[in-house]
Structures are given as C-alpha cells and as structure tokens.
C-alpha positions in Angstrom: 139.2 79.0 127.1 137.2 77.6 124.2 137.0 79.0 120.7 133.6 80.7 121.3 134.9 82.3 124.5 138.0 83.6 122.7 135.8 85.0 119.9 133.6 86.8 122.5 136.6 88.2 124.4 138.2 89.4 121.1 135.0 91.1 120.1 134.7 92.8 123.5 138.2 94.1 123.3 137.5 95.4 119.7 134.5 97.4 120.9 136.4 98.8 123.9 139.3 100.0 121.7 137.1 101.2 118.9 137.8 104.8 117.8 136.0 106.9 115.2 135.8 104.6 112.1 133.5 104.1 109.2 130.0 105.5 109.5 127.7 103.0 111.2 130.5 100.5 111.9 132.9 100.3 115.0 136.5 100.4 114.1 138.1 96.9 113.8 140.4 95.6 116.5 144.0 96.7 116.5 145.8 93.5 115.4 149.2 95.1 114.8 148.7 94.3 111.2 148.5 96.7 108.3 145.1 95.4 107.1 141.7 95.3 108.7 138.1 95.0 107.5 136.0 98.2 107.0 132.4 98.5 106.1 130.1 101.5 105.5 126.6 102.1 106.7 123.7 101.4 104.4 123.3 104.1 101.8 120.6 104.7 99.2 121.8 103.8 95.7 118.6 104.4 93.8 114.9 105.0 94.6 112.7 105.2 91.5 109.6 104.1 89.7 109.1 100.4 89.3 106.0 100.2 87.0 105.7 96.4 86.8 102.0 96.3 85.6 100.7 98.4 82.8 97.4 100.4 82.8 95.8 97.4 81.0 96.7 95.1 83.9 99.4 93.2 81.9 102.7 92.6 83.5 105.6 94.7 82.1 108.5 93.4 84.3 108.9 89.6 84.4 112.3 89.1 85.9 114.9 90.8 88.1 118.3 89.6 89.0 120.0 90.7 92.2 123.7 90.1 92.9 126.1 87.9 91.1 129.4 86.1 91.0 132.7 87.5 89.8 132.8 88.0 86.0 135.7 89.5 84.0 137.5 90.2 87.3 134.6 92.4 88.3 130.9 92.7 89.2 130.9 90.5 92.4 129.0 91.8 95.4 130.6 89.0 97.5 128.1 89.9 100.3 124.6 89.6 101.6 121.4 90.2 99.6 118.2 91.2 101.4 114.9 91.6 99.6 111.8 93.0 101.3 108.4 92.9 99.5 106.9 95.7 101.6 107.7 98.9 99.7 105.6 101.7 98.2 103.5 100.8 95.2 105.3 101.0 91.9 108.6 101.9 93.5 112.0 100.1 93.9 114.6 101.1 96.5 118.1 99.7 96.4 120.6 100.3 99.2 124.2 99.3 99.2 126.7 98.7 102.1 130.3 98.5 100.9 133.1 96.6 102.5 136.9 96.1 102.0 140.1 95.0 103.7 142.5 97.9 103.9 145.5 99.3 105.9 143.5 102.3 107.1 140.4 104.4 106.7 141.7 106.6 104.0 142.7 103.5 101.9 139.3 102.0 102.6 137.5 105.2 101.4 139.4 105.0 98.2 138.2 101.4 97.7 134.6 102.5 98.5 134.8 105.4 96.0 135.6 102.8 93.2 132.5 100.7 94.1 129.1 101.5 92.8 125.7 100.0 91.9 125.5 98.6 88.3 121.9 98.1 86.9 121.6 97.4 83.2 119.7 95.0 80.8 122.8 94.6 78.6 125.9 92.3 79.0 128.3 93.0 81.8 130.6 95.9 80.9 131.8 99.3 82.0 128.8 101.7 82.6 130.3 104.3 80.2 130.3 101.7 77.4 126.6 100.8 77.7 123.7 102.0 75.7 121.8 104.6 77.6 118.5 102.8 76.9 119.8 99.7 78.8 120.5 101.8 81.9 117.8 100.8 84.4 118.6 103.7 86.7 118.9 106.4 84.1 116.3 105.3 81.6 113.7 103.8 83.9 113.2 100.3 85.3 112.5 97.7 82.7 112.3 93.9 82.3 115.4 91.8 82.8 117.4 94.4 84.8 120.4 92.9 86.5 121.7 94.5 89.7 125.4 94.1 90.3 128.3 95.7 92.1 130.8 97.4 89.8 134.4 98.2 90.6 135.9 101.1 88.6 139.4 99.8 88.0 141.4 97.2 86.1 140.1 94.4 88.3 138.0 94.3 91.4 140.0 94.0 94.7 139.7 90.5 96.0 138.5 91.6 99.4 136.1 94.3 98.4 132.4 94.2 97.6 129.0 95.3 98.9 125.8 94.0 100.5 122.6 94.8 98.7 119.2 95.6 100.3 116.3 95.8 97.8 112.8 96.9 98.6 110.0 96.0 96.2 106.3 96.5 96.2 104.3 93.8 97.9 102.2 93.2 94.8 105.1 92.2 92.5 104.2 88.7 91.3 106.9 87.9 88.7 110.3 86.1 89.1 113.4 87.3 90.9 116.8 85.7 90.9 119.3 86.2 93.8 123.0 85.1 93.4 125.6 85.5 96.1 129.3 84.7 96.4 131.3 84.4 99.7 134.1 86.8 100.5 136.8 84.2 101.4 140.0 85.7 100.0 141.4 86.0 103.6 141.2 83.0 105.8 141.0 85.2 108.9 137.8 86.9 107.7 135.5 84.5 106.0 132.4 86.7 105.2 129.6 84.5 103.8 127.1 85.8 101.3 123.7 85.3 103.1 120.3 85.8 101.6 117.1 86.9 103.3 113.7 87.5 101.5 110.7 88.7 103.4 107.0 88.7 102.3 107.6 86.8 99.0 104.5 86.6 96.9 106.3 85.5 93.7 108.7 82.9 92.3 112.3 83.1 93.2 115.6 81.4 92.3 118.4 81.6 94.9 122.0 80.5 94.6 124.6 80.9 97.3 128.0 79.5 98.2 128.0 78.8 101.9 125.8 81.6 102.9 122.6 80.9 104.9 119.2 81.5 103.5 115.9 82.6 105.0 112.7 83.1 103.0 109.3 84.0 104.4 106.4 83.7 102.0 103.6 86.3 102.2 100.7 85.1 104.4 98.3 85.3 101.5 100.5 83.8 98.8 98.6 82.0 96.0 99.6 78.6 94.6 99.8 80.4 91.3 101.0 84.0 92.1 100.4 85.4 88.6 96.7 84.6 88.7 94.2 87.1 90.1 92.2 86.5 93.3 89.1 85.9 91.2 90.9 83.2 89.1 92.2 81.6 92.3 88.8 81.5 93.9 87.2 80.1 90.7 89.8 77.2 90.6 89.4 76.5 94.3 85.6 76.2 94.0 85.4 74.7 90.5 82.7 72.2 89.9 81.9 69.7 87.1 78.8 67.7 86.2 79.0 64.0 86.9 77.3 61.2 85.0 74.1 61.7 87.0 74.0 65.4 86.1 75.0 66.5 89.6 77.5 69.3 90.3 80.6 67.9 92.1 83.6 69.6 93.4 86.6 69.6 91.0 89.2 71.9 92.6 92.0 73.0 90.2 90.7 71.1 87.2 92.7 71.8 84.1 89.9 73.9 82.6 89.6 76.2 85.6 90.3 79.9 85.1 93.8 80.2 86.5 95.1 77.3 84.5 93.2 77.7 81.3 93.2 81.5 81.2 96.0 82.6 83.6 98.6 80.3 82.1 98.7 77.7 84.8 102.1 78.6 86.1 102.4 77.6 89.7 104.8 79.4 92.1 108.3 78.1 92.5 110.9 78.8 95.1 114.2 77.2 94.2 117.2 77.4 96.6 120.6 75.7 95.9 124.3 76.4 96.5 127.4 75.6 94.6 129.3 72.3 94.6 130.8 71.2 97.9 129.2 74.2 99.8 127.1 74.0 102.9 124.2 76.3 103.6 121.5 76.3 106.3 118.1 77.0 104.7 114.9 78.1 106.4 111.6 78.6 104.5 108.5 79.9 106.3 105.4 78.8 104.4 101.8 79.9 105.1 100.0 77.1 107.0 97.1 76.9 104.5 99.0 77.2 101.2 98.8 74.3 98.7 102.5 73.4 98.7 104.8 70.7 97.2 108.1 70.4 99.1 111.4 68.7 98.2 114.2 69.4 100.6 117.5 67.5 100.7 121.2 67.7 101.5 123.2 66.2 98.7 126.4 65.5 100.6 127.9 62.2 99.6 129.5 61.0 102.9 126.5 61.4 105.3 125.4 57.8 105.3 128.9 56.3 105.5 130.2 58.7 108.2 127.2 58.5 110.4 127.2 62.3 110.7 124.6 64.0 108.8 122.5 67.1 108.3 118.7 67.1 108.5 115.8 68.1 106.3 112.7 68.9 108.4 109.2 69.7 107.3 106.8 71.0 110.0 104.1 72.6 107.9 100.6 71.8 109.1 98.6 69.4 106.9 101.8 68.2 105.3 102.0 64.5 104.4 105.1 62.6 103.3 105.5 61.4 99.8 105.9 57.7 99.1 109.5 58.4 97.9 112.1 60.9 98.8 112.1 60.3 102.6 114.6 57.5 102.9 117.1 59.4 105.0 117.1 62.2 107.7 118.5 64.6 105.1 115.7 64.1 102.7 112.1 65.4 102.9 109.5 65.2 100.3 106.0 66.4 101.3 102.7 67.7 100.0 100.6 70.2 102.1 97.0 71.2 101.7 96.5 69.2 98.5 93.0 70.2 97.4 92.1 66.7 96.0 91.4 65.4 92.6 91.4 66.4 89.8 94.2 68.8 91.0 97.6 67.5 90.1 99.4 65.9 93.0 102.8 67.6 93.3 101.6 70.9 91.9 100.8 74.0 93.9 103.5 76.3 95.1 106.7 74.3 94.8 109.6 74.6 97.2 112.9 73.0 96.2 115.6 73.5 98.7 119.0 71.8 98.7 122.5 72.1 100.0 125.4 70.3 98.3 127.3 69.4 101.4 127.0 69.1 105.2 129.8 70.2 107.4 131.3 72.9 109.6 131.5 76.4 108.1 133.6 79.2 109.7 132.3 82.7 109.3 132.8 86.3 110.4 129.7 88.4 109.7 130.9 91.9 110.5 134.1 93.9 111.0 133.5 94.2 114.7 133.7 90.4 114.9 137.1 90.2 113.2 139.4 88.1 115.4 142.7 89.3 113.9 145.2 88.2 111.3 146.6 84.7 112.0 143.7 83.9 114.2 141.2 82.6 111.6 140.8 79.3 113.4 139.1 81.1 116.2 136.3 82.4 114.0 132.8 81.1 115.0 132.1 77.8 113.2 128.9 75.8 113.0 127.4 73.0 111.0 125.7 74.0 107.9 123.6 72.0 105.4 120.4 71.7 107.5 117.1 72.6 105.9 113.8 73.5 107.6 110.4 74.1 105.9 108.0 75.3 108.5 105.1 77.7 109.3 105.4 80.8 111.5 109.0 79.9 112.3 110.9 83.0 111.1 110.1 85.6 113.8 113.1 88.0 113.1 113.4 90.6 110.4 115.9 90.2 107.6 118.0 93.0 109.2 118.1 91.0 112.4 119.0 87.8 110.7 121.6 89.2 108.3 124.2 91.3 110.2 
C-alpha cells in the first residue's frame, strides 16, 4: 500500500469512528495518544461599517493588513487567510475558525476561549492596554487597521491559531497585505497557511511560508485601480497632434488623466514566501487586462539537479520579454500592451515568486490527521510551481482552502 492509499484509508477510518466533536468538524481519529487536532466551525468575529470612500469621493482607507507571523510569543494566526471582494457596500465581515492540538474537547474549548480577533491601528499589545480610538472594531474601521489573532495568556500555545475569512466590498481599490505562517510545531500535523483572494480589484501584497496561493482578479480590473472609469477611458483613447497637425492615438501618454490627475499608480500584485519555502501560486488574470508579469522560482539547485519547478504564463496576447525567460522556472511577459507612448512594463504588475522548489507535506484539516508517529504518511507534493493564466481558477476560495 502506498502513502496516498494509507492516507485515504486512515481518513476513512477517522470518519467511521467519529463521534460528536467540535461544531462543523468531525472528531479526529483515535490514535491512542493524549493529543489530537480540533477545529471550530467558522464564526462571525465582526460585521460593521467599512466606509472607505468619503462623501467627497476621496479615499479614507488606504491599507489593510490581514494575518501575521508570531510576535512577542503571540498574534500568529498560523492558518489560512481567505479574502472575498463580493460583500455589501461599505461593510466588512471577518470570520474566524480556531484550531488547536489538545488531549480532549474540553481542553480544546479552553484553548479556543483564549483566542480572539485583534484589530487595531496601534502596535501589537494586549487589547486592554490599547487606546480605545485605535480599536477598529469598537471605534469604527479606519486606515491602517491590522487584523491579527490574539491569545489571552502568557504566550500563545505553539499548536493553536485561527483561519481568517474576510469579506470586503467589491469597489475597494486600495492596498491590502496578507501574511501567513505555517502551523508546523508537530511533525505529524503540518498545517500550511494558504491564501486565497477572489475578485481582487486592488493592489495586494502576499507573504506565505509554504502555503499555496490562489488569486483571481476581478473581470473588469483596471491597469490603475485607483483611477475612475472616466480617467481610464480617457487614457486608453488619448490622442496627440503630430507635426502635420493630425490627431494620432497616444494611449496612456504621461499627460493623460489617470497618470497626470489620478496619480499614475498602476496596480501591483506581489506574492512571495519566506527563505527556503516552497509555494504553488496561481493567478487568474482577465484576458484583456494590460499586464506586466514576472514569475520565478528562486531555488538555487534547480539547474544543477535537473529537477525543477515551472513558471507558466498562459494569458492571451502575452508576449515574452527579451530577458527573464532563460529557464523553465522563469517567466517574464507583457500582455495587452497598448503601444507607444505607454511605458512598456507598466500596466497592472504581477510579481510572483517562490524561494524554493521541493516536496511539501501537509495536513489541511483535523479529519485528515494520520496519527502521532505517522507524519511521514501525510500527503506530500511538489511545491514551487507558478501559473499566471486566464479563466483558470474555477473553484471558490472555500473549495480551494479546506
């Protein structure tokens, strides 16, 4: 019996033996040990106003940070982050799904009681020590809010944390940052911090460890998301007068409305992971979007070993750059370049990289736990592959991130 068959059989036994456990999650398999993984169902942590544009049309919220690494022995979500840009206008919804590794359900519930959502604009610290005006949930959502997981204790338990699911309005155009950290304290339960963003019409920075990443841009994304539709149309149809006095097309000339009036800030999706970590990355780009793409796996040993990951661009109208395509794990392309005087290499920029290429073992849910001392039977697959494509992500974030 191979490793995958063992994993499937173990999961089947776990489901057959499951008894009443945590809400929304089957009980983990009985391993004869005094510790097992537990996870709650999704629960609403906050639902409130998110007034990101004032009555004068000027943006009021420019940045939002979701998730984060451990700091001061606390504040690590160590799990998945899902962001959906399809919520009600001017509202933000944040759900939390807690997890831990405990001897029994009572002990797990005690761990869960100590975990809560932390959302402030101030430096990391105990909620009771913060200024009330910096509390994004109590005092209203504001610029530079940071959403973290807080453990009420001397230090956060090494195997505890929470997944975050955030729903934002579709018309949010400013920047978000997403940061995840793997839950790898126990070799038998390597739970990776995955990221999935759906309907993105803004700039985003994503940093993972060995979690996988899926990002779908909104079908009508602009090359410069902060500009209005009128400014975009003006730049796309901009004309200048030539030496003969004739009007000639000059798309995205430096003096066009979006650049000269709107600030000229093009969209940017930046995805990276930490040193020596491997992540699969998939970005779904609208077929007609002016896009500049730079995808690469930075692993040092790929050429020498003969085993490598791949960076693939399959966006329509994409043409390879003169440099940056020397190896299968490099891909540098431009798609839908509008022509001069537009700047080659501008447009909505996608930078996606993984720092290593190699096998990564992972267990995504308590029901898949293979048992203590059996960590080498966890599912394992090569990570470090990058794909930039159009109409390629057909599943929802909830389907992709278990």
